[in-house]
C-alpha positions as CSV (number, residue, x, y, z in Angstrom):
1,M,0.0,0.1,-0.1
2,N,1.4,3.4,-1.1
3,I,1.7,5.7,1.9
4,P,3.9,8.6,1.3
5,N,6.3,9.9,3.7
6,E,6.1,13.7,2.6
7,L,2.0,13.8,3.6
8,K,0.8,13.9,6.6
9,Y,-2.8,12.0,7.3
10,T,-5.9,11.8,9.5
11,K,-7.6,9.2,11.2
12,D,-10.3,9.3,8.7
13,H,-8.0,8.5,6.2
14,E,-7.7,11.7,4.8
15,W,-4.0,12.9,3.3
16,V,-2.4,16.3,3.6
17,K,0.3,18.0,1.4
18,I,1.2,21.3,3.4
19,E,3.2,24.2,1.4
20,G,3.1,27.7,3.6
21,K,-0.7,28.0,4.8
22,T,-1.7,26.2,1.9
23,A,-3.0,22.3,2.2
24,T,-4.0,20.2,-0.7
25,V,-6.2,17.6,0.8
26,G,-7.5,14.1,-0.6
27,I,-8.1,10.7,0.5
28,T,-5.9,7.7,0.8
29,E,-5.6,4.6,-1.0
30,F,-6.7,2.5,1.8
31,A,-9.7,4.5,2.1
32,Q,-10.3,4.8,-2.0
33,G,-10.1,1.2,-1.8
34,E,-12.5,0.5,1.1
35,L,-15.1,2.7,-0.8
36,G,-14.5,0.9,-4.1
37,D,-15.5,2.6,-7.6
38,I,-16.0,6.5,-7.0
39,V,-18.9,7.7,-8.9
40,Y,-19.2,11.5,-7.7
41,V,-17.8,13.7,-5.3
42,D,-19.6,16.5,-4.1
43,I,-18.1,19.6,-2.8
44,S,-19.7,22.4,-1.9
45,T,-18.0,24.7,0.3
46,V,-15.6,26.8,-1.6
47,G,-14.8,29.9,0.1
48,Q,-16.3,28.7,3.2
49,E,-14.5,28.6,6.5
50,V,-14.8,25.3,7.4
51,A,-13.6,24.3,11.0
52,E,-11.5,21.0,11.7
53,H,-13.4,17.6,12.0
54,E,-16.4,19.3,9.9
55,V,-18.0,17.8,6.6
56,F,-16.5,19.5,3.9
57,G,-18.2,17.2,1.0
58,T,-18.8,13.7,0.1
59,V,-17.7,11.4,-2.0
60,E,-20.1,8.5,-3.4
61,A,-19.3,5.2,-4.8
62,V,-21.0,2.3,-5.9
63,K,-22.5,0.8,-3.0
64,T,-22.0,4.0,-0.5
65,V,-22.1,7.6,0.3
66,S,-18.7,8.9,2.9
67,D,-18.5,12.0,4.3
68,L,-15.7,13.6,4.0
69,F,-13.5,15.4,6.8
70,M,-11.4,18.7,7.2
71,P,-8.2,17.7,8.4
72,V,-7.2,21.2,9.9
73,S,-9.7,24.6,10.4
74,G,-9.4,27.0,6.8
75,K,-10.9,28.2,4.0
76,V,-11.6,26.0,1.5
77,V,-10.2,27.7,-1.8
78,E,-10.5,25.2,-4.6
79,V,-11.8,22.5,-5.9
80,N,-10.1,19.5,-8.0
81,P,-12.4,21.1,-11.4
82,V,-11.3,17.2,-12.7
83,L,-13.6,15.3,-10.8
84,D,-16.4,17.1,-12.1
85,G,-16.2,14.7,-15.0
86,S,-14.1,12.2,-13.6
87,P,-14.4,11.4,-10.4
88,E,-12.6,8.0,-11.0
89,K,-9.2,9.8,-10.5
90,V,-9.7,9.4,-6.9
91,N,-9.3,5.6,-7.6
92,E,-6.6,5.7,-10.2
93,D,-4.3,8.5,-8.9
94,C,-5.5,9.4,-5.3
95,Y,-2.1,11.3,-4.5
96,G,-2.1,12.9,-7.7
97,E,-4.9,13.7,-10.1
98,G,-7.4,12.8,-7.6
99,W,-6.4,15.5,-4.8
100,M,-9.8,17.4,-3.5
101,I,-9.7,20.5,-2.0
102,K,-7.0,23.4,-1.3
103,I,-7.4,25.4,1.8
104,E,-5.4,28.0,3.2
105,M,-5.3,26.6,6.6
106,T,-6.4,29.1,9.9
107,G,-5.5,26.3,12.3
108,S,-2.7,24.1,13.6
109,A,-1.8,21.1,11.7
110,D,-0.2,19.5,14.7
111,G,-2.7,17.0,15.2
112,L,-2.1,15.1,12.3
113,L,-0.3,11.9,11.7
114,S,3.0,11.0,10.1
115,A,3.3,8.4,7.4
116,D,4.4,5.7,10.4
117,Q,2.0,6.6,12.6
118,Y,-1.0,6.3,9.9
119,K,0.8,3.0,8.8
120,E,0.7,1.8,12.3
121,L,-3.1,2.9,12.6
122,L,-3.5,0.7,9.8
123,G,-2.1,-2.0,11.4
124,K,0.9,-2.1,8.2
């Protein structure tokens, strides 16, 4: 299973790439594998301040719908436009073209897990 060391992670299986005060967020390889074939990504929080652990959108797979939780408090500044027409990018390239949102962080990233901590959470 691919768990890139340069990213941070949440217990809700989101990954976070922090660059200054901007964070790119997506779901992990584990999460997309558990969900199965993703058919729709619904994120309508662009321009909104969303607190850590609050829902910022949903991802719909063939068999289920799952909430997406904010890894850190911040303002959602961008949603990946590729996902509108190609939600399967989350399955194909979850750490690349399948990213979901970019946020301008207002909160701390101290609560995020390292790659090693995330592997431990998964029992890997």
